[in-house]
mmCIF file of the N, C-alpha and C atoms, coordinates in Angstrom:
data_MODEL
# 
_entry.id   MODEL 
# 
loop_
_atom_site.group_PDB 
_atom_site.id 
_atom_site.type_symbol 
_atom_site.label_atom_id 
_atom_site.label_alt_id 
_atom_site.label_comp_id 
_atom_site.label_asym_id 
_atom_site.label_entity_id 
_atom_site.label_seq_id 
_atom_site.pdbx_PDB_ins_code 
_atom_site.Cartn_x 
_atom_site.Cartn_y 
_atom_site.Cartn_z 
_atom_site.occupancy 
_atom_site.B_iso_or_equiv 
_atom_site.pdbx_formal_charge 
_atom_site.auth_seq_id 
_atom_site.auth_comp_id 
_atom_site.auth_asym_id 
_atom_site.auth_atom_id 
_atom_site.pdbx_PDB_model_num 
ATOM 1   N N  . MET A 1 1  ? 0.666  -1.106 0.064   1.00 0.00 ? 1  MET A N  1 
ATOM 2   C CA . MET A 1 1  ? 0.013  -0.052 -0.076  1.00 0.00 ? 1  MET A CA 1 
ATOM 3   C C  . MET A 1 1  ? 1.027  1.441  -0.397  1.00 0.00 ? 1  MET A C  1 
ATOM 4   N N  . GLU A 1 2  ? 1.867  1.269  1.246   1.00 0.00 ? 2  GLU A N  1 
ATOM 5   C CA . GLU A 1 2  ? 2.671  2.218  1.001   1.00 0.00 ? 2  GLU A CA 1 
ATOM 6   C C  . GLU A 1 2  ? 3.722  2.804  -0.394  1.00 0.00 ? 2  GLU A C  1 
ATOM 7   N N  . MET A 1 3  ? 4.194  1.868  -1.072  1.00 0.00 ? 3  MET A N  1 
ATOM 8   C CA . MET A 1 3  ? 4.481  1.551  -2.475  1.00 0.00 ? 3  MET A CA 1 
ATOM 9   C C  . MET A 1 3  ? 3.459  2.223  -3.417  1.00 0.00 ? 3  MET A C  1 
ATOM 10  N N  . HIS A 1 4  ? 2.352  1.755  -3.374  1.00 0.00 ? 4  HIS A N  1 
ATOM 11  C CA . HIS A 1 4  ? 1.353  2.468  -4.228  1.00 0.00 ? 4  HIS A CA 1 
ATOM 12  C C  . HIS A 1 4  ? 1.133  3.965  -4.088  1.00 0.00 ? 4  HIS A C  1 
ATOM 13  N N  . ARG A 1 5  ? 1.184  4.335  -2.826  1.00 0.00 ? 5  ARG A N  1 
ATOM 14  C CA . ARG A 1 5  ? 0.662  5.517  -2.436  1.00 0.00 ? 5  ARG A CA 1 
ATOM 15  C C  . ARG A 1 5  ? 2.168  6.747  -2.914  1.00 0.00 ? 5  ARG A C  1 
ATOM 16  N N  . TYR A 1 6  ? 3.204  6.096  -3.039  1.00 0.00 ? 6  TYR A N  1 
ATOM 17  C CA . TYR A 1 6  ? 4.553  6.450  -3.615  1.00 0.00 ? 6  TYR A CA 1 
ATOM 18  C C  . TYR A 1 6  ? 4.620  6.787  -4.871  1.00 0.00 ? 6  TYR A C  1 
ATOM 19  N N  . ARG A 1 7  ? 4.328  5.667  -5.409  1.00 0.00 ? 7  ARG A N  1 
ATOM 20  C CA . ARG A 1 7  ? 3.800  5.881  -7.181  1.00 0.00 ? 7  ARG A CA 1 
ATOM 21  C C  . ARG A 1 7  ? 3.014  6.789  -7.314  1.00 0.00 ? 7  ARG A C  1 
ATOM 22  N N  . VAL A 1 8  ? 1.664  7.308  -6.985  1.00 0.00 ? 8  VAL A N  1 
ATOM 23  C CA . VAL A 1 8  ? 1.103  8.286  -7.243  1.00 0.00 ? 8  VAL A CA 1 
ATOM 24  C C  . VAL A 1 8  ? 1.601  9.459  -6.998  1.00 0.00 ? 8  VAL A C  1 
ATOM 25  N N  . LEU A 1 9  ? 2.379  9.522  -5.515  1.00 0.00 ? 9  LEU A N  1 
ATOM 26  C CA . LEU A 1 9  ? 2.931  11.149 -5.373  1.00 0.00 ? 9  LEU A CA 1 
ATOM 27  C C  . LEU A 1 9  ? 4.081  11.384 -6.515  1.00 0.00 ? 9  LEU A C  1 
ATOM 28  N N  . ARG A 1 10 ? 4.451  10.233 -6.839  1.00 0.00 ? 10 ARG A N  1 
ATOM 29  C CA . ARG A 1 10 ? 5.698  10.558 -7.553  1.00 0.00 ? 10 ARG A CA 1 
ATOM 30  C C  . ARG A 1 10 ? 5.194  10.868 -8.969  1.00 0.00 ? 10 ARG A C  1 
ATOM 31  N N  . HIS A 1 11 ? 3.950  10.182 -9.342  1.00 0.00 ? 11 HIS A N  1 
ATOM 32  C CA . HIS A 1 11 ? 3.717  10.670 -11.023 1.00 0.00 ? 11 HIS A CA 1 
ATOM 33  C C  . HIS A 1 11 ? 2.751  12.137 -10.820 1.00 0.00 ? 11 HIS A C  1 
ATOM 34  N N  . LYS A 1 12 ? 2.467  12.570 -9.648  1.00 0.00 ? 12 LYS A N  1 
ATOM 35  C CA . LYS A 1 12 ? 1.509  13.824 -9.670  1.00 0.00 ? 12 LYS A CA 1 
ATOM 36  C C  . LYS A 1 12 ? 2.577  14.961 -9.706  1.00 0.00 ? 12 LYS A C  1 
ATOM 37  N N  . VAL A 1 13 ? 3.951  14.581 -9.061  1.00 0.00 ? 13 VAL A N  1 
ATOM 38  C CA . VAL A 1 13 ? 5.087  15.717 -8.999  1.00 0.00 ? 13 VAL A CA 1 
ATOM 39  C C  . VAL A 1 13 ? 5.824  15.490 -10.428 1.00 0.00 ? 13 VAL A C  1 
ATOM 40  N N  . LEU A 1 14 ? 5.968  14.711 -10.877 1.00 0.00 ? 14 LEU A N  1 
ATOM 41  C CA . LEU A 1 14 ? 6.425  14.412 -12.130 1.00 0.00 ? 14 LEU A CA 1 
ATOM 42  C C  . LEU A 1 14 ? 5.466  15.192 -13.240 1.00 0.00 ? 14 LEU A C  1 
ATOM 43  N N  . ASN A 1 15 ? 4.242  15.197 -13.258 1.00 0.00 ? 15 ASN A N  1 
ATOM 44  C CA . ASN A 1 15 ? 3.484  15.506 -14.085 1.00 0.00 ? 15 ASN A CA 1 
ATOM 45  C C  . ASN A 1 15 ? 3.353  17.432 -13.939 1.00 0.00 ? 15 ASN A C  1 
ATOM 46  N N  . ILE A 1 16 ? 3.595  17.822 -12.885 1.00 0.00 ? 16 ILE A N  1 
ATOM 47  C CA . ILE A 1 16 ? 3.787  19.213 -12.422 1.00 0.00 ? 16 ILE A CA 1 
ATOM 48  C C  . ILE A 1 16 ? 4.644  19.651 -13.008 1.00 0.00 ? 16 ILE A C  1 
ATOM 49  N N  . TYR A 1 17 ? 6.165  18.943 -12.974 1.00 0.00 ? 17 TYR A N  1 
ATOM 50  C CA . TYR A 1 17 ? 7.429  19.349 -13.254 1.00 0.00 ? 17 TYR A CA 1 
ATOM 51  C C  . TYR A 1 17 ? 7.168  19.555 -14.749 1.00 0.00 ? 17 TYR A C  1 
ATOM 52  N N  . ARG A 1 18 ? 6.628  18.308 -15.525 1.00 0.00 ? 18 ARG A N  1 
ATOM 53  C CA . ARG A 1 18 ? 6.514  18.348 -16.943 1.00 0.00 ? 18 ARG A CA 1 
ATOM 54  C C  . ARG A 1 18 ? 5.591  19.689 -17.339 1.00 0.00 ? 18 ARG A C  1 
ATOM 55  N N  . ARG A 1 19 ? 4.582  19.850 -16.597 1.00 0.00 ? 19 ARG A N  1 
ATOM 56  C CA . ARG A 1 19 ? 3.818  21.197 -17.494 1.00 0.00 ? 19 ARG A CA 1 
ATOM 57  C C  . ARG A 1 19 ? 4.786  22.328 -16.857 1.00 0.00 ? 19 ARG A C  1 
ATOM 58  N N  . LYS A 1 20 ? 5.726  22.288 -16.112 1.00 0.00 ? 20 LYS A N  1 
ATOM 59  C CA . LYS A 1 20 ? 6.484  23.842 -15.910 1.00 0.00 ? 20 LYS A CA 1 
ATOM 60  C C  . LYS A 1 20 ? 7.692  23.269 -16.838 1.00 0.00 ? 20 LYS A C  1 
ATOM 61  N N  . ALA A 1 21 ? 7.972  22.252 -17.630 1.00 0.00 ? 21 ALA A N  1 
ATOM 62  C CA . ALA A 1 21 ? 8.894  22.406 -18.486 1.00 0.00 ? 21 ALA A CA 1 
ATOM 63  C C  . ALA A 1 21 ? 8.574  22.562 -19.914 1.00 0.00 ? 21 ALA A C  1 
ATOM 64  N N  . ILE A 1 22 ? 7.057  22.416 -19.954 1.00 0.00 ? 22 ILE A N  1 
ATOM 65  C CA . ILE A 1 22 ? 5.973  22.561 -21.549 1.00 0.00 ? 22 ILE A CA 1 
ATOM 66  C C  . ILE A 1 22 ? 6.188  24.156 -21.320 1.00 0.00 ? 22 ILE A C  1 
ATOM 67  N N  . GLU A 1 23 ? 5.658  24.744 -20.137 1.00 0.00 ? 23 GLU A N  1 
ATOM 68  C CA . GLU A 1 23 ? 5.522  25.888 -20.013 1.00 0.00 ? 23 GLU A CA 1 
ATOM 69  C C  . GLU A 1 23 ? 6.848  27.137 -20.532 1.00 0.00 ? 23 GLU A C  1 
ATOM 70  N N  . ALA A 1 24 ? 8.128  26.507 -19.654 1.00 0.00 ? 24 ALA A N  1 
ATOM 71  C CA . ALA A 1 24 ? 9.114  26.879 -20.184 1.00 0.00 ? 24 ALA A CA 1 
ATOM 72  C C  . ALA A 1 24 ? 9.766  26.826 -21.384 1.00 0.00 ? 24 ALA A C  1 
ATOM 73  N N  . SER A 1 25 ? 9.408  26.008 -22.246 1.00 0.00 ? 25 SER A N  1 
ATOM 74  C CA . SER A 1 25 ? 9.716  25.517 -23.865 1.00 0.00 ? 25 SER A CA 1 
ATOM 75  C C  . SER A 1 25 ? 8.720  26.619 -24.473 1.00 0.00 ? 25 SER A C  1 
ATOM 76  N N  . LEU A 1 26 ? 7.205  26.704 -24.263 1.00 0.00 ? 26 LEU A N  1 
ATOM 77  C CA . LEU A 1 26 ? 6.228  27.344 -24.920 1.00 0.00 ? 26 LEU A CA 1 
ATOM 78  C C  . LEU A 1 26 ? 7.301  28.766 -24.767 1.00 0.00 ? 26 LEU A C  1 
ATOM 79  N N  . ARG A 1 27 ? 7.578  29.215 -23.518 1.00 0.00 ? 27 ARG A N  1 
ATOM 80  C CA . ARG A 1 27 ? 7.854  30.715 -23.278 1.00 0.00 ? 27 ARG A CA 1 
ATOM 81  C C  . ARG A 1 27 ? 9.270  31.177 -24.460 1.00 0.00 ? 27 ARG A C  1 
ATOM 82  N N  . ARG A 1 28 ? 9.760  30.070 -24.399 1.00 0.00 ? 28 ARG A N  1 
ATOM 83  C CA . ARG A 1 28 ? 11.253 30.217 -25.465 1.00 0.00 ? 28 ARG A CA 1 
ATOM 84  C C  . ARG A 1 28 ? 10.913 30.542 -27.038 1.00 0.00 ? 28 ARG A C  1 
ATOM 85  N N  . ILE A 1 29 ? 9.606  29.934 -26.957 1.00 0.00 ? 29 ILE A N  1 
ATOM 86  C CA . ILE A 1 29 ? 9.086  30.017 -28.453 1.00 0.00 ? 29 ILE A CA 1 
ATOM 87  C C  . ILE A 1 29 ? 8.323  31.188 -28.664 1.00 0.00 ? 29 ILE A C  1 
ATOM 88  N N  . ASP A 1 30 ? 7.386  31.444 -27.896 1.00 0.00 ? 30 ASP A N  1 
ATOM 89  C CA . ASP A 1 30 ? 6.061  32.597 -27.851 1.00 0.00 ? 30 ASP A CA 1 
ATOM 90  C C  . ASP A 1 30 ? 6.588  33.614 -27.123 1.00 0.00 ? 30 ASP A C  1 
ATOM 91  N N  . VAL A 1 31 ? 7.641  33.955 -26.106 1.00 0.00 ? 31 VAL A N  1 
ATOM 92  C CA . VAL A 1 31 ? 7.504  35.133 -25.773 1.00 0.00 ? 31 VAL A CA 1 
ATOM 93  C C  . VAL A 1 31 ? 8.793  36.001 -25.923 1.00 0.00 ? 31 VAL A C  1 
ATOM 94  N N  . ALA A 1 32 ? 9.777  35.279 -26.524 1.00 0.00 ? 32 ALA A N  1 
ATOM 95  C CA . ALA A 1 32 ? 11.006 35.621 -27.508 1.00 0.00 ? 32 ALA A CA 1 
ATOM 96  C C  . ALA A 1 32 ? 10.663 36.678 -28.307 1.00 0.00 ? 32 ALA A C  1 
ATOM 97  N N  . GLY A 1 33 ? 10.945 37.973 -28.266 1.00 0.00 ? 33 GLY A N  1 
ATOM 98  C CA . GLY A 1 33 ? 11.296 38.762 -29.289 1.00 0.00 ? 33 GLY A CA 1 
ATOM 99  C C  . GLY A 1 33 ? 9.679  39.807 -29.056 1.00 0.00 ? 33 GLY A C  1 
ATOM 100 N N  . ILE A 1 34 ? 9.249  39.317 -28.271 1.00 0.00 ? 34 ILE A N  1 
ATOM 101 C CA . ILE A 1 34 ? 7.635  40.327 -27.971 1.00 0.00 ? 34 ILE A CA 1 
ATOM 102 C C  . ILE A 1 34 ? 8.196  41.518 -27.058 1.00 0.00 ? 34 ILE A C  1 
ATOM 103 N N  . ALA A 1 35 ? 7.379  42.683 -27.635 1.00 0.00 ? 35 ALA A N  1 
ATOM 104 C CA . ALA A 1 35 ? 7.672  43.827 -27.144 1.00 0.00 ? 35 ALA A CA 1 
ATOM 105 C C  . ALA A 1 35 ? 7.266  43.660 -25.581 1.00 0.00 ? 35 ALA A C  1 
ATOM 106 N N  . PRO A 1 36 ? 7.757  44.882 -24.860 1.00 0.00 ? 36 PRO A N  1 
ATOM 107 C CA . PRO A 1 36 ? 7.914  44.665 -23.108 1.00 0.00 ? 36 PRO A CA 1 
ATOM 108 C C  . PRO A 1 36 ? 6.113  44.987 -23.309 1.00 0.00 ? 36 PRO A C  1 
ATOM 109 N N  . GLU A 1 37 ? 5.552  45.954 -23.713 1.00 0.00 ? 37 GLU A N  1 
ATOM 110 C CA . GLU A 1 37 ? 3.942  45.976 -23.343 1.00 0.00 ? 37 GLU A CA 1 
ATOM 111 C C  . GLU A 1 37 ? 3.040  44.848 -23.641 1.00 0.00 ? 37 GLU A C  1 
ATOM 112 N N  . PHE A 1 38 ? 3.462  43.891 -24.514 1.00 0.00 ? 38 PHE A N  1 
ATOM 113 C CA . PHE A 1 38 ? 2.852  42.821 -24.660 1.00 0.00 ? 38 PHE A CA 1 
ATOM 114 C C  . PHE A 1 38 ? 3.320  41.481 -23.770 1.00 0.00 ? 38 PHE A C  1 
ATOM 115 N N  . ARG A 1 39 ? 4.307  41.631 -23.126 1.00 0.00 ? 39 ARG A N  1 
ATOM 116 C CA . ARG A 1 39 ? 4.965  40.547 -22.677 1.00 0.00 ? 39 ARG A CA 1 
ATOM 117 C C  . ARG A 1 39 ? 3.858  39.847 -21.461 1.00 0.00 ? 39 ARG A C  1 
ATOM 118 N N  . ALA A 1 40 ? 3.563  40.565 -20.651 1.00 0.00 ? 40 ALA A N  1 
ATOM 119 C CA . ALA A 1 40 ? 2.906  40.168 -19.725 1.00 0.00 ? 40 ALA A CA 1 
ATOM 120 C C  . ALA A 1 40 ? 1.339  39.128 -20.343 1.00 0.00 ? 40 ALA A C  1 
ATOM 121 N N  . ALA A 1 41 ? 0.934  40.025 -21.193 1.00 0.00 ? 41 ALA A N  1 
ATOM 122 C CA . ALA A 1 41 ? -0.541 38.626 -22.028 1.00 0.00 ? 41 ALA A CA 1 
ATOM 123 C C  . ALA A 1 41 ? 0.325  37.683 -22.919 1.00 0.00 ? 41 ALA A C  1 
ATOM 124 N N  . ALA A 1 42 ? 1.903  37.804 -23.174 1.00 0.00 ? 42 ALA A N  1 
ATOM 125 C CA . ALA A 1 42 ? 2.633  36.728 -23.452 1.00 0.00 ? 42 ALA A CA 1 
ATOM 126 C C  . ALA A 1 42 ? 2.677  35.561 -22.668 1.00 0.00 ? 42 ALA A C  1 
ATOM 127 N N  . GLU A 1 43 ? 3.075  36.011 -21.323 1.00 0.00 ? 43 GLU A N  1 
ATOM 128 C CA . GLU A 1 43 ? 3.187  34.909 -20.284 1.00 0.00 ? 43 GLU A CA 1 
ATOM 129 C C  . GLU A 1 43 ? 2.023  34.409 -19.862 1.00 0.00 ? 43 GLU A C  1 
ATOM 130 N N  . PHE A 1 44 ? 0.811  35.317 -20.032 1.00 0.00 ? 44 PHE A N  1 
ATOM 131 C CA . PHE A 1 44 ? -0.490 34.745 -19.451 1.00 0.00 ? 44 PHE A CA 1 
ATOM 132 C C  . PHE A 1 44 ? -0.857 33.412 -20.362 1.00 0.00 ? 44 PHE A C  1 
ATOM 133 N N  . TYR A 1 45 ? -0.753 34.014 -21.659 1.00 0.00 ? 45 TYR A N  1 
ATOM 134 C CA . TYR A 1 45 ? -1.316 32.946 -22.749 1.00 0.00 ? 45 TYR A CA 1 
ATOM 135 C C  . TYR A 1 45 ? -0.471 31.528 -22.646 1.00 0.00 ? 45 TYR A C  1 
ATOM 136 N N  . THR A 1 46 ? 0.988  31.722 -22.282 1.00 0.00 ? 46 THR A N  1 
ATOM 137 C CA . THR A 1 46 ? 1.831  30.642 -22.266 1.00 0.00 ? 46 THR A CA 1 
ATOM 138 C C  . THR A 1 46 ? 1.348  29.494 -20.820 1.00 0.00 ? 46 THR A C  1 
ATOM 139 N N  . VAL A 1 47 ? 1.228  30.380 -20.256 1.00 0.00 ? 47 VAL A N  1 
ATOM 140 C CA . VAL A 1 47 ? 0.641  29.355 -18.743 1.00 0.00 ? 47 VAL A CA 1 
ATOM 141 C C  . VAL A 1 47 ? -0.448 28.763 -19.219 1.00 0.00 ? 47 VAL A C  1 
ATOM 142 N N  . ARG A 1 48 ? -1.548 29.448 -19.797 1.00 0.00 ? 48 ARG A N  1 
ATOM 143 C CA . ARG A 1 48 ? -2.771 29.340 -19.762 1.00 0.00 ? 48 ARG A CA 1 
ATOM 144 C C  . ARG A 1 48 ? -2.652 27.819 -20.909 1.00 0.00 ? 48 ARG A C  1 
ATOM 145 N N  . ASN A 1 49 ? -1.484 27.753 -21.527 1.00 0.00 ? 49 ASN A N  1 
ATOM 146 C CA . ASN A 1 49 ? -1.537 26.786 -22.881 1.00 0.00 ? 49 ASN A CA 1 
ATOM 147 C C  . ASN A 1 49 ? -0.882 25.595 -22.191 1.00 0.00 ? 49 ASN A C  1 
ATOM 148 N N  . ALA A 1 50 ? 0.221  25.867 -21.255 1.00 0.00 ? 50 ALA A N  1 
ATOM 149 C CA . ALA A 1 50 ? 0.535  25.072 -20.465 1.00 0.00 ? 50 ALA A CA 1 
ATOM 150 C C  . ALA A 1 50 ? -0.578 24.014 -19.875 1.00 0.00 ? 50 ALA A C  1 
ATOM 151 N N  . LEU A 1 51 ? -1.180 24.784 -18.874 1.00 0.00 ? 51 LEU A N  1 
ATOM 152 C CA . LEU A 1 51 ? -2.421 23.862 -18.355 1.00 0.00 ? 51 LEU A CA 1 
ATOM 153 C C  . LEU A 1 51 ? -3.447 23.095 -19.340 1.00 0.00 ? 51 LEU A C  1 
ATOM 154 N N  . ASP A 1 52 ? -3.493 23.897 -20.396 1.00 0.00 ? 52 ASP A N  1 
ATOM 155 C CA . ASP A 1 52 ? -4.417 23.190 -21.545 1.00 0.00 ? 52 ASP A CA 1 
ATOM 156 C C  . ASP A 1 52 ? -3.678 21.955 -21.917 1.00 0.00 ? 52 ASP A C  1 
ATOM 157 N N  . TRP A 1 53 ? -2.474 22.158 -21.966 1.00 0.00 ? 53 TRP A N  1 
ATOM 158 C CA . TRP A 1 53 ? -1.510 20.662 -22.244 1.00 0.00 ? 53 TRP A CA 1 
ATOM 159 C C  . TRP A 1 53 ? -1.557 19.522 -21.116 1.00 0.00 ? 53 TRP A C  1 
ATOM 160 N N  . GLN A 1 54 ? -1.745 19.947 -19.881 1.00 0.00 ? 54 GLN A N  1 
ATOM 161 C CA . GLN A 1 54 ? -1.786 19.102 -19.025 1.00 0.00 ? 54 GLN A CA 1 
ATOM 162 C C  . GLN A 1 54 ? -3.544 18.565 -19.027 1.00 0.00 ? 54 GLN A C  1 
ATOM 163 N N  . PHE A 1 55 ? -4.521 19.279 -19.450 1.00 0.00 ? 55 PHE A N  1 
ATOM 164 C CA . PHE A 1 55 ? -5.967 18.796 -19.120 1.00 0.00 ? 55 PHE A CA 1 
ATOM 165 C C  . PHE A 1 55 ? -6.554 18.760 -20.307 1.00 0.00 ? 55 PHE A C  1 
ATOM 166 N N  . ASP A 1 56 ? -6.343 19.057 -21.441 1.00 0.00 ? 56 ASP A N  1 
ATOM 167 C CA . ASP A 1 56 ? -6.862 18.852 -22.926 1.00 0.00 ? 56 ASP A CA 1 
ATOM 168 C C  . ASP A 1 56 ? -5.911 18.020 -23.816 1.00 0.00 ? 56 ASP A C  1 
ATOM 169 N N  . PRO A 1 57 ? -6.486 16.671 -24.025 1.00 0.00 ? 57 PRO A N  1 
ATOM 170 C CA . PRO A 1 57 ? -5.443 15.776 -24.937 1.00 0.00 ? 57 PRO A CA 1 
ATOM 171 C C  . PRO A 1 57 ? -5.376 16.267 -26.354 1.00 0.00 ? 57 PRO A C  1 
ATOM 172 N N  . THR A 1 58 ? -6.307 16.923 -27.046 1.00 0.00 ? 58 THR A N  1 
ATOM 173 C CA . THR A 1 58 ? -6.172 17.762 -27.865 1.00 0.00 ? 58 THR A CA 1 
ATOM 174 C C  . THR A 1 58 ? -5.373 19.031 -28.087 1.00 0.00 ? 58 THR A C  1 
ATOM 175 N N  . ALA A 1 59 ? -5.248 19.693 -27.300 1.00 0.00 ? 59 ALA A N  1 
ATOM 176 C CA . ALA A 1 59 ? -4.634 20.905 -26.694 1.00 0.00 ? 59 ALA A CA 1 
ATOM 177 C C  . ALA A 1 59 ? -3.125 20.359 -26.763 1.00 0.00 ? 59 ALA A C  1 
ATOM 178 N N  . ALA A 1 60 ? -2.957 19.024 -26.013 1.00 0.00 ? 60 ALA A N  1 
ATOM 179 C CA . ALA A 1 60 ? -1.658 18.651 -25.789 1.00 0.00 ? 60 ALA A CA 1 
ATOM 180 C C  . ALA A 1 60 ? -1.154 18.205 -27.008 1.00 0.00 ? 60 ALA A C  1 
ATOM 181 N N  . HIS A 1 61 ? -1.582 17.589 -28.351 1.00 0.00 ? 61 HIS A N  1 
ATOM 182 C CA . HIS A 1 61 ? -1.495 16.980 -29.164 1.00 0.00 ? 61 HIS A CA 1 
ATOM 183 C C  . HIS A 1 61 ? -0.860 18.523 -30.021 1.00 0.00 ? 61 HIS A C  1 
ATOM 184 N N  . ASP A 1 62 ? -1.573 19.250 -30.124 1.00 0.00 ? 62 ASP A N  1 
ATOM 185 C CA . ASP A 1 62 ? -1.027 20.378 -30.779 1.00 0.00 ? 62 ASP A CA 1 
ATOM 186 C C  . ASP A 1 62 ? 0.066  21.122 -29.994 1.00 0.00 ? 62 ASP A C  1 
ATOM 187 N N  . ILE A 1 63 ? 0.161  21.378 -29.237 1.00 0.00 ? 63 ILE A N  1 
ATOM 188 C CA . ILE A 1 63 ? 1.461  21.912 -28.463 1.00 0.00 ? 63 ILE A CA 1 
ATOM 189 C C  . ILE A 1 63 ? 2.700  20.837 -28.206 1.00 0.00 ? 63 ILE A C  1 
ATOM 190 N N  . GLU A 1 64 ? 2.333  19.735 -28.715 1.00 0.00 ? 64 GLU A N  1 
ATOM 191 C CA . GLU A 1 64 ? 3.601  18.890 -28.575 1.00 0.00 ? 64 GLU A CA 1 
ATOM 192 C C  . GLU A 1 64 ? 3.904  18.952 -30.269 1.00 0.00 ? 64 GLU A C  1 
ATOM 193 N N  . ALA A 1 65 ? 3.073  19.210 -31.020 1.00 0.00 ? 65 ALA A N  1 
ATOM 194 C CA . ALA A 1 65 ? 3.654  19.318 -32.579 1.00 0.00 ? 65 ALA A CA 1 
ATOM 195 C C  . ALA A 1 65 ? 4.131  20.467 -32.742 1.00 0.00 ? 65 ALA A C  1 
ATOM 196 N N  . ARG A 1 66 ? 3.782  21.548 -31.794 1.00 0.00 ? 66 ARG A N  1 
ATOM 197 C CA . ARG A 1 66 ? 4.145  23.051 -32.472 1.00 0.00 ? 66 ARG A CA 1 
ATOM 198 C C  . ARG A 1 66 ? 5.959  22.885 -31.364 1.00 0.00 ? 66 ARG A C  1 
ATOM 199 N N  . LEU A 1 67 ? 5.572  22.343 -30.553 1.00 0.00 ? 67 LEU A N  1 
ATOM 200 C CA . LEU A 1 67 ? 7.430  22.523 -29.880 1.00 0.00 ? 67 LEU A CA 1 
ATOM 201 C C  . LEU A 1 67 ? 8.283  21.383 -30.497 1.00 0.00 ? 67 LEU A C  1 
ATOM 202 N N  . SER A 1 68 ? 7.614  20.273 -31.152 1.00 0.00 ? 68 SER A N  1 
ATOM 203 C CA . SER A 1 68 ? 8.534  19.079 -31.881 1.00 0.00 ? 68 SER A CA 1 
ATOM 204 C C  . SER A 1 68 ? 8.808  20.169 -33.038 1.00 0.00 ? 68 SER A C  1 
ATOM 205 N N  . SER A 1 69 ? 8.410  21.015 -33.836 1.00 0.00 ? 69 SER A N  1 
ATOM 206 C CA . SER A 1 69 ? 8.591  21.524 -34.951 1.00 0.00 ? 69 SER A CA 1 
ATOM 207 C C  . SER A 1 69 ? 9.407  22.884 -34.750 1.00 0.00 ? 69 SER A C  1 
ATOM 208 N N  . SER A 1 70 ? 9.707  23.208 -33.843 1.00 0.00 ? 70 SER A N  1 
ATOM 209 C CA . SER A 1 70 ? 10.515 24.212 -33.144 1.00 0.00 ? 70 SER A CA 1 
ATOM 210 C C  . SER A 1 70 ? 11.833 23.559 -32.740 1.00 0.00 ? 70 SER A C  1 
ATOM 211 N N  . GLY A 1 71 ? 11.972 22.275 -32.398 1.00 0.00 ? 71 GLY A N  1 
ATOM 212 C CA . GLY A 1 71 ? 12.874 21.545 -32.183 1.00 0.00 ? 71 GLY A CA 1 
ATOM 213 C C  . GLY A 1 71 ? 13.071 20.957 -30.729 1.00 0.00 ? 71 GLY A C  1 
ATOM 214 N N  . PHE A 1 72 ? 11.607 21.228 -29.969 1.00 0.00 ? 72 PHE A N  1 
ATOM 215 C CA . PHE A 1 72 ? 11.850 20.847 -28.813 1.00 0.00 ? 72 PHE A CA 1 
ATOM 216 C C  . PHE A 1 72 ? 10.926 19.520 -28.643 1.00 0.00 ? 72 PHE A C  1 
ATOM 217 N N  . ASP A 1 73 ? 12.151 18.432 -28.992 1.00 0.00 ? 73 ASP A N  1 
ATOM 218 C CA . ASP A 1 73 ? 11.601 16.878 -28.826 1.00 0.00 ? 73 ASP A CA 1 
ATOM 219 C C  . ASP A 1 73 ? 11.183 16.207 -27.517 1.00 0.00 ? 73 ASP A C  1 
ATOM 220 N N  . GLN A 1 74 ? 10.811 15.100 -27.057 1.00 0.00 ? 74 GLN A N  1 
ATOM 221 C CA . GLN A 1 74 ? 10.237 14.702 -25.914 1.00 0.00 ? 74 GLN A CA 1 
ATOM 222 C C  . GLN A 1 74 ? 11.695 14.644 -25.000 1.00 0.00 ? 74 GLN A C  1 
ATOM 223 N N  . ASP A 1 75 ? 12.909 14.296 -25.670 1.00 0.00 ? 75 ASP A N  1 
ATOM 224 C CA . ASP A 1 75 ? 14.163 14.069 -25.107 1.00 0.00 ? 75 ASP A CA 1 
ATOM 225 C C  . ASP A 1 75 ? 14.791 15.686 -24.235 1.00 0.00 ? 75 ASP A C  1 
ATOM 226 N N  . VAL A 1 76 ? 14.250 16.634 -24.999 1.00 0.00 ? 76 VAL A N  1 
ATOM 227 C CA . VAL A 1 76 ? 14.405 17.974 -24.667 1.00 0.00 ? 76 VAL A CA 1 
ATOM 228 C C  . VAL A 1 76 ? 13.576 18.706 -23.651 1.00 0.00 ? 76 VAL A C  1 
ATOM 229 N N  . ILE A 1 77 ? 12.421 18.036 -23.685 1.00 0.00 ? 77 ILE A N  1 
ATOM 230 C CA . ILE A 1 77 ? 11.494 18.283 -22.668 1.00 0.00 ? 77 ILE A CA 1 
ATOM 231 C C  . ILE A 1 77 ? 11.906 17.571 -21.056 1.00 0.00 ? 77 ILE A C  1 
ATOM 232 N N  . ASN A 1 78 ? 12.040 16.420 -21.355 1.00 0.00 ? 78 ASN A N  1 
ATOM 233 C CA . ASN A 1 78 ? 12.406 15.375 -20.068 1.00 0.00 ? 78 ASN A CA 1 
ATOM 234 C C  . ASN A 1 78 ? 13.639 16.074 -19.610 1.00 0.00 ? 78 ASN A C  1 
ATOM 235 N N  . MET A 1 79 ? 14.341 16.505 -20.114 1.00 0.00 ? 79 MET A N  1 
ATOM 236 C CA . MET A 1 79 ? 15.744 17.298 -19.804 1.00 0.00 ? 79 MET A CA 1 
ATOM 237 C C  . MET A 1 79 ? 15.504 18.179 -19.023 1.00 0.00 ? 79 MET A C  1 
ATOM 238 N N  . GLU A 1 80 ? 14.415 18.825 -19.163 1.00 0.00 ? 80 GLU A N  1 
ATOM 239 C CA . GLU A 1 80 ? 13.680 20.165 -18.542 1.00 0.00 ? 80 GLU A CA 1 
ATOM 240 C C  . GLU A 1 80 ? 13.247 19.702 -17.345 1.00 0.00 ? 80 GLU A C  1 
ATOM 241 N N  . VAL A 1 81 ? 12.349 18.808 -17.365 1.00 0.00 ? 81 VAL A N  1 
ATOM 242 C CA . VAL A 1 81 ? 11.836 18.184 -16.386 1.00 0.00 ? 81 VAL A CA 1 
ATOM 243 C C  . VAL A 1 81 ? 12.760 18.081 -14.890 1.00 0.00 ? 81 VAL A C  1 
ATOM 244 N N  . TYR A 1 82 ? 13.664 17.206 -15.209 1.00 0.00 ? 82 TYR A N  1 
ATOM 245 C CA . TYR A 1 82 ? 14.574 16.879 -14.626 1.00 0.00 ? 82 TYR A CA 1 
ATOM 246 C C  . TYR A 1 82 ? 15.749 17.795 -14.094 1.00 0.00 ? 82 TYR A C  1 
ATOM 247 N N  . ALA A 1 83 ? 15.560 18.932 -15.037 1.00 0.00 ? 83 ALA A N  1 
ATOM 248 C CA . ALA A 1 83 ? 16.781 19.852 -14.597 1.00 0.00 ? 83 ALA A CA 1 
ATOM 249 C C  . ALA A 1 83 ? 16.193 20.947 -13.678 1.00 0.00 ? 83 ALA A C  1 
# 
């Protein structure tokens, strides 16, 4: 029973860090080069997209495809999770 709780906790923690890694990767793509007056709005949408990635499978597929086309494959995202 204790091992099961540990696995559930580990999965939840890794999922949170994976969302943060997706958010950081999206920030590198979407926020770079944005004018300072639009940076806050871009940051908001980046966080929202990362949450959509976590909870909406269709959005996750689209976001992962966009990240992949910008050179962010699963290995890069995994390294971001563990860093």
